[in-house]
N, C-alpha and C positions, 0 to 999 in steps of 0.2 A: 315547727315554725308557726308563729302566731299569724292569724289571718289579718289582712290589711284593713284598717280603719281610717287611715288618713287620706286626704285628697291629694291628687297629683295635677300635673300640668297637661299638656297636649301631646306628650310623647310616650305612649305606651311602647313596649318593646316590639310588638309586631309592626307598629308603624315605623319605628327606627329601622327594623329589618328591611321593610319595603322601600323605604324613601332615602335611607342614608347608608347603612353599613352592611346590607345583606346581599349585595350584587356580585359578590366575588372579590378575590384579593387584588385584582387589577383595577376594577372599576368602583369599588366601594369608596364612599366618602368617610372622612373622620367626623366624630361627634363634636359638637361645640361643648364648652364647659357646662352650660345649662342643660343640654341633653344628657350628657354623661352623669350629671348629678341626679337628675330625675330618674334616669335608668337604674342607678344603683340604689336609690331610695326605694324604688318599686321592688327591686329584687330582694332587699332586706326586709321589706314588709310582706314578702311572700305573695305578692300581687300577680306576677306572671304565671301562666300555666307552665308545667315542666317542659313541654315540647318547645314553646317559645323561648324559654330561658336557655335551654341547651343550644338552640340555634343562635341566640344572641351571644352567648359565650364563644361559640365556635367561630362565628363571624368576627368577633374581636380578635380571636386568635389568628385567623388567616390574614386579616388585613393589617395586623400589628398596631398595638395602641400607641398613641402619641403621648408625650409627657403631659399635655394638657388634659387629656382624658384620664390618665392615670392620677394626676394630681387631684381631679375632681373625685375619682373613686376613693382616694386616700382620705380626702376631707370628709366625705360622707361616712366612711368607716370610723375616722377619728372622733366624730361627734358622738359615737356610741361606745367608745373605748373608755374604761374606767382607769383613769391615770392616778398613779401614786408615785410622786417624785421623792427619792431620798434626799437627805441633806447633801450627800456627795453628788458630784456631777459625773456619772460613770460613762464608759464607752458602751454604746448600744450595739449589740450583736444580735441581728435578727436573721441572717442568712443560713438558716439551718432547719427550716420547717420540713423539707422533703426527707430528711434523715440520710443515713448512709447505709450501704449494704455490703461493702467489701473491705473498707479500711477503718482504722481505729478513729474514734471521735476524740480529738485532742483538745477541744475547746474548754472542757471542764478543767483539765490540768493547766492549760495556758491561762485561763482566766484566774485560777487560784494563784498561779505564779505572779501574774501581772498585779493582782490585788495585794499580794505580799510585798511587792516592789513599790506600791504606792499609787497604783492605777486601778480605781474601782471599775468593775465590769458588770454589765447586765446582759443576760441571755434570756430569750423568750421563744417559746415554740408550743405546739400542741402535742397531741398524742397520736403519732402515725397518721399524719394528715394525707388526704388524697393528693396526688395519685400514687405516689411511690409507697407511702405508709411504712417507712423503714424506721430504724432506731434513730432517736434524736437525744438531745441533752437530757430530757426527762428521764429516760431509761438508764442512762449512765449514772445520773444522780441517784436514782433509786437504788441501783445495784450498790452504790457507795454508802447507802443508808441515810441519804439526805431527803428531807421532806420536800415535796414538789407541788403538791396540790394546795397552794397557799392563796390566801386573799391578796389583792394587789397591795394593800397596806402592809401586810406581813412581808411581802417580797421587797418592799422599800426598806423595811427594818432590817431584812437580811443583808441588804447592801451596806447599810450603815454599820451593822454590827460585825460583818465579816469581810467586806470589801467586794463580795461577789453576790450576785442576786439572780434568782430564776423567777421569771413571771410565766404563769401558766395560762395559755391562751383562753380556755373556757372560762376562766375567772375574770380576766381583764378585757376580753374581746368576745363576749358571748354572741354578738350578732354574726360574726364570722363563723364561730363554732356551729351556730344553727344551720349553716349551709353545708355541713359535712356530708349529709346523705345526697344532696343534689350534686355536689362535687364528685362524689364517689361514683355516681351513675354516669357522669360524663366520660370517665375513663382517660381523659387527657387534662393537661394543665390549663388553667384559665387565668385571667388577669388577677383573680383573687390570690393565687399563688405568689404573685409579685407584691401586691399591696399589703398582704398580711405581714410580710417581713419588715415593712416600714411603719409599723404601728408605733414603735418607740414608747412603750408603756411607762418608762421611767422619766420621760421627758428630757432625755440626754441631749447634749449639744454636739455630740460627736457620734457619727454612725460608721460602723465597720461592716462591710459587706463583701460579697464575692461575685465573680462572673466567669463565664466561659469565654466571652469575647468583649473587647474594650467598649464596643458600641453599647452594651448593656450598662456598663458603668456610667457612661455619659447619659443614658436615658434615666438612670436612677437619680443622678444629680439634677437633671433637668425636671424630673418629677418633684423632687424636694423643693426646687425653686418655684415650680408652678403651684405647689400646695400652699394654701392660705392658712393652714393649721400649723405646719412645722416651720421652724425658724433655726435651722441648724447653723453651727459655725464651721463645721468641718466634716468631710466625708473621706474615708479611705477604703478602697476596694481592691481586691486582688484576685488572681485566678486560683480558685479553690478546688481541692480534690472532691470529686463527685458533686460539684456545684455547692459544696459546704463551705463553712468559714474556717476551714483548715487549709493553710497555704500549700501549694504543690511543692514537692521537693524538686531540686534542679532549677531550671529557668522558669521564672515567674514574672509576669507583668503586674505592676502596681499602678493604680490610679488614685490621685490625690486632688482634693478640691477644698478650697477655703473660701468662706463667704466674705471676701474683701470688698470694702466700699470703693465705688468708683469704677469697678470692672464691669465689662459686659456680663450680664447674668448667666449662670450655668456653665455648661461644658464648653461654650465658646469663649469664655472669659479667660483673662490672663491667669487667674487663680487655679485653673485646671491644668493638671500636668500628669503625665505618665512616665514611668521608668521601669527598668528591669532590675531584678535581683537574681543571683545565682547562689544557692545555698552552699555550693562548694567553696565560694569566696569567704565563707564563714568557717571553713574547716570542716564542713559537713559532708561526708561521703554517704548520701542516702538517695534512694529512688522510691517512687510510689509503691513498688512491690515490697519494699521493706516494711511498709506500714500496714500491710494486709493482715487481717485477723478472721478468725472462723466465726465466733459469736460476737457481733459488734458491741452490744451493750455490756455483756459480762467481761469480755476481754478488754474493752476500753476502760471499765472501772478498775480492773486489776492493774493495768498499765498506769493509769492515773496515780494510783496510790504508790506503786513502785517508783515512778519518776519523782513524785513529790517527796518521798522519804529518802531519796538519794541512792536507791537500790539499783537503778538502771543507769548505765553509761553507754547508750547505743542509739540507734536511729530514732527510737521513739523519744528519748530524752532530748536529742537535738531538735526534733520536730516540735516538741512542746516549747523548747526555749525560743525558737524563731517565731512561733505563733504568739507567745507572750510578748516578744519584743515588738511585733506589729501592733499589739494592743497598746503597749506603752508609747510607742511612737505616734499612734493615731491621736492619742490625747495630748501630744506634745509634752509628755513627761520625760522624753528623751529627744535629743536633737538629731539622732540618727538611729537606724536599725542596729548598728554595731553597739551603740550605747545602750540601747534597749536590751540587747543580748546579755551585756555585762550585768545589768540590773537583774535580769531574769535568772541568770546562773547564780548570782549571789543570793537571791531569795530562796533558791533550792538548797544551796550549800549551807546557809545558816539556819535552816529548819523553818523559816517563817512561812514558806509555801505549804508545808505539811500542817502547820498550825491553822492555816486558813481552812484546809479540809476538816480539821478536827472541830473548828468553830461552826462550820456548816452542818456537821453531824449533830452538834449540840443545840443548834438553833431550833 
């Protein structure tokens, strides 16, 4: 990381720890937007010493960040992101940085199916980011023979040429990538793990994410509202396997938000809703255990190709179809998940989903 050369205000991280956020999870105060902005600017300039930085990240973790703080952190990050917007307006899928360690990664197949059905999709991630450092989109794509270490401009072209695009974090978000070693030494998640998923390098108007608990979906929506950089039209989030953007089989809660004029902003507005889906209602008899694999990257790549080529008619094929349907529904290219499922299955049956994979390999 480069040494700091810029000037800052009156809030070094040590002072924030002493006077604002460092007194424990019950008595700590929240940062103002100005304080949060300055704090993250200092962090990205490599100004705090490692001990103070670790203490600040941990204090943020135990007190839990507000949407105002996260919105400020997001905006500081986005000022440093290299954006490359494709002509298409894709669905932004960013909830995948931590990777998966037990079950197949379905998002490559689901994204290709959605793209074949007319819904462009963008995914972005790093390379085994801290703290879990597990397999992510990049590793599945590489095992499929798809180039991943692209410039942002090339990633945008990939979207327009194939309907599916991968943005590589070190290329479009180098400021966050520079924090890798510091984050790795922490040993626990920090707010960086949350905000990096919200970078939206393609400038999409729809975000697809995942959560363990509904409260996190509300916080993400409110963070987007607090952000002065992002101006999303729609957010769809669901309970994902291993915290990833693959929907859980069985019972799943889904959160849906639209930026409707005249509503109370954020998750308290009339435009925020949550509902449940049951994969069994779509004729799918599958459980999470049915989607377990031994080698996440290698097995996910093999399963992806087999599903797209129509060779599989099992739990993996069903799971890919429902995940593609959620992407199609998120962009409102289908009026319901059921309609999205019909479009997804049609894209597999007519060979167009496999053609997307072939186009990705040729790109």
